[in-house]
C-alpha positions in Angstrom: -55.7 -36.0 -38.0 -53.2 -33.0 -36.6 -50.3 -35.4 -36.4 -51.0 -36.3 -40.2 -51.1 -33.1 -41.4 -47.9 -32.5 -39.8 -46.2 -34.9 -41.4 -47.5 -34.2 -44.9 -46.1 -30.5 -44.1 -42.7 -32.1 -43.0 -42.3 -34.1 -46.2 -43.2 -30.9 -48.2 -40.3 -29.0 -46.6 -38.0 -31.6 -47.2 -38.6 -31.9 -50.8 -38.5 -27.9 -51.1 -35.0 -28.2 -49.7 -33.8 -31.2 -51.6 -34.6 -29.7 -54.5 -33.1 -26.3 -53.8 -29.9 -28.6 -52.9 -29.9 -30.1 -55.8 -30.0 -26.9 -58.1 -26.4 -25.8 -59.0 -26.0 -22.4 -56.8 -24.4 -19.2 -58.5 -21.2 -18.6 -57.3 -19.4 -15.1 -57.7 -15.8 -15.7 -59.6 -13.1 -14.8 -57.2 -11.1 -11.5 -58.5 -7.7 -12.5 -60.4 -5.6 -9.8 -59.8 -2.4 -9.6 -61.5 0.1 -8.0 -59.4 2.9 -5.8 -60.8 3.8 -3.5 -63.9 3.5 -5.1 -67.1 6.1 -2.8 -68.4 8.8 -2.7 -65.4 10.6 -5.5 -63.8 13.4 -5.0 -60.9 14.3 -6.0 -57.5 13.5 -3.5 -54.9 15.8 -3.4 -52.0 15.2 -2.1 -48.6 15.8 -4.0 -45.3 12.7 -5.8 -44.5 12.1 -7.1 -48.1 11.8 -10.8 -48.1 10.8 -13.4 -50.8 9.9 -17.0 -49.5 9.9 -19.9 -52.1 9.0 -23.5 -52.5 11.9 -25.0 -54.0 11.1 -28.8 -55.5 14.2 -31.3 -56.8 13.1 -33.7 -59.1 14.8 -36.9 -60.9 15.4 -37.5 -64.3 12.5 -39.3 -64.4 10.2 -36.2 -63.2 9.4 -37.9 -59.7 10.4 -35.2 -56.4 13.3 -36.0 -54.5 12.6 -33.1 -52.0 10.8 -30.1 -51.5 12.0 -27.2 -49.0 11.8 -23.5 -48.0 14.1 -21.1 -49.6 14.2 -17.6 -48.6 15.8 -14.7 -49.5 15.8 -11.4 -47.1 17.2 -7.9 -46.9 18.8 -7.8 -43.4 20.8 -4.5 -43.3 22.4 -2.1 -45.5 25.9 -0.3 -45.5 27.5 2.9 -47.4 30.7 1.9 -49.5 31.9 5.4 -50.8 28.8 6.8 -52.2 26.8 3.8 -52.9 24.2 2.1 -50.9 24.6 -1.8 -50.6 22.5 -4.0 -48.9 23.0 -7.6 -47.2 20.7 -10.5 -49.0 20.5 -13.3 -46.6 19.6 -16.6 -48.5 18.5 -19.1 -46.4 18.2 -23.1 -48.0 16.5 -25.5 -45.4 18.9 -25.2 -42.6 22.0 -23.5 -44.4 22.3 -19.8 -44.4 24.6 -17.2 -46.4 24.8 -13.5 -47.0 25.6 -11.3 -49.9 25.7 -7.7 -50.7 24.0 -6.5 -53.7 23.2 -2.9 -54.9 21.0 -1.5 -58.0 22.9 0.7 -60.0 22.3 2.2 -63.4 19.2 -0.4 -64.2 20.9 -3.2 -63.3 21.8 -5.6 -59.8 25.2 -6.3 -58.8 26.7 -8.2 -56.3 30.0 -7.9 -54.6 32.8 -10.6 -55.2 33.5 -11.8 -51.9 37.3 -12.3 -52.8 37.9 -8.4 -54.0 34.5 -7.0 -53.4 34.1 -5.4 -57.1 31.1 -5.2 -58.3 29.9 -8.3 -60.4 26.8 -7.8 -62.8 23.9 -10.3 -61.8 21.0 -8.9 -63.3 20.0 -6.3 -66.0 16.8 -5.0 -65.7 14.5 -4.8 -69.0 14.8 -1.8 -71.2 14.2 -0.9 -74.9 18.3 -1.1 -75.6 19.2 -4.6 -75.1 17.6 -8.0 -74.5 20.8 -9.6 -74.1 23.9 -9.2 -71.2 26.6 -11.6 -69.7 26.1 -12.5 -66.0 29.0 -12.8 -64.1 29.1 -15.2 -61.6 31.7 -16.1 -59.5 32.7 -19.6 -59.5 34.4 -20.3 -55.9 38.1 -22.0 -56.2 39.2 -24.7 -54.5 42.2 -24.6 -51.8 45.1 -22.4 -53.0 43.0 -20.8 -56.0 41.2 -17.9 -55.9 37.3 -17.6 -57.3 36.6 -17.5 -61.3 34.1 -15.1 -62.5 32.2 -16.7 -65.3 30.6 -15.0 -68.2 26.8 -16.3 -68.5 24.9 -15.3 -71.5 21.8 -14.3 -70.8 18.6 -13.3 -72.7 15.6 -11.6 -71.6 12.0 -11.4 -73.3 11.1 -8.2 -74.9 7.7 -8.3 -73.2 6.4 -9.9 -70.2 4.2 -12.5 -69.7 1.8 -13.5 -66.7 3.4 -16.0 -64.4 1.2 -17.9 -61.8 2.7 -18.9 -58.7 1.5 -20.1 -55.1 1.4 -16.5 -53.9 -0.6 -15.1 -57.3 0.2 -14.0 -60.4 2.3 -11.8 -61.7 3.5 -9.5 -65.0 7.2 -10.7 -65.3 10.2 -11.0 -67.9 11.5 -14.2 -68.8 15.5 -14.5 -68.5 17.2 -17.7 -70.2 20.9 -18.4 -68.9 22.6 -20.5 -70.9 24.8 -23.5 -69.7 27.8 -23.1 -69.6 31.2 -25.2 -68.7 34.4 -23.8 -66.7 37.9 -24.8 -66.6 39.2 -24.0 -63.0 42.8 -23.0 -62.8 43.6 -26.8 -61.5 41.9 -28.3 -64.8 38.8 -29.5 -62.7 35.4 -28.6 -64.9 32.7 -27.6 -63.8 29.3 -27.2 -65.9 26.8 -24.2 -64.8 23.3 -25.3 -65.3 20.7 -23.9 -67.6 18.4 -21.8 -65.8 15.1 -20.0 -66.7 13.7 -17.9 -64.1 10.8 -14.7 -64.4 11.8 -11.5 -62.7 8.8 -8.7 -62.1 8.8 -5.3 -60.9 8.4 -7.3 -57.1 11.3 -9.2 -57.5 12.1 -12.9 -58.9 9.0 -15.0 -58.8 9.9 -18.1 -60.3 13.1 -20.4 -61.1 13.3 -23.2 -63.3 16.9 -25.2 -63.4 17.4 -27.9 -66.1 20.1 -30.8 -65.7 21.5 -33.6 -68.1 21.0 -37.2 -67.9 22.3 -39.4 -70.7 22.4 -37.0 -73.0 18.8 -35.2 -72.2 17.7 -32.3 -70.8 15.3 -32.3 -67.9 13.7 -30.0 -65.3 15.8 -30.6 -62.2 14.5 -28.2 -59.7 11.7 -25.5 -59.6 11.6 -22.7 -57.4 8.2 -20.6 -56.6 7.0 -17.7 -54.8 4.9 -18.5 -51.9 5.2 -15.3 -49.7 6.6 -11.8 -50.1 7.0 -8.6 -48.1 8.0 -5.4 -49.9 8.5 -2.2 -47.5 
């Protein structure tokens, strides 16, 4: 009799547990924070600032060719005259290169590696204009100096919400036009069309377009996976 009572009680307990497991349990939603300022975009410069991206290369069919880390870190600073400059180390896979950058009058400039003259890289969004020319040095071949190319860029009038692996950001969309450059030796170089997104914590996403048989396709995507801002 005692064993029968124990067996019946055990069955009842199992039924209660099964019923409870069968019911959908309410789950509190995770906070969906959007980082940054909805009305401001810039690239903050301070030694120790670091942006880590995942860069994926694709072929014309959309298949992934490879994925590798892409890191930009501010490693030191220096002063030239009265202007403060920062050295950004960019690492792609196993290769690294350094470039000098400065924020001047609402824009970011780089130094031309040939003559150290400032070149406009990005103009930060403001109410005066939503377009500018990005000045890019195209390395020359042996015996030829670099060629500085003006790349027309447009900025979206308002920010949008951009989702990347590290989270969501308010960011302004930039579109850089495809430009063909003829170097001094006659060689023609095509700079790709780019779309990228700038928040007040830096660049969060890049999309590069290639062309194949007269059609445009996404050739690479770079998305922010980690960020350190001092």
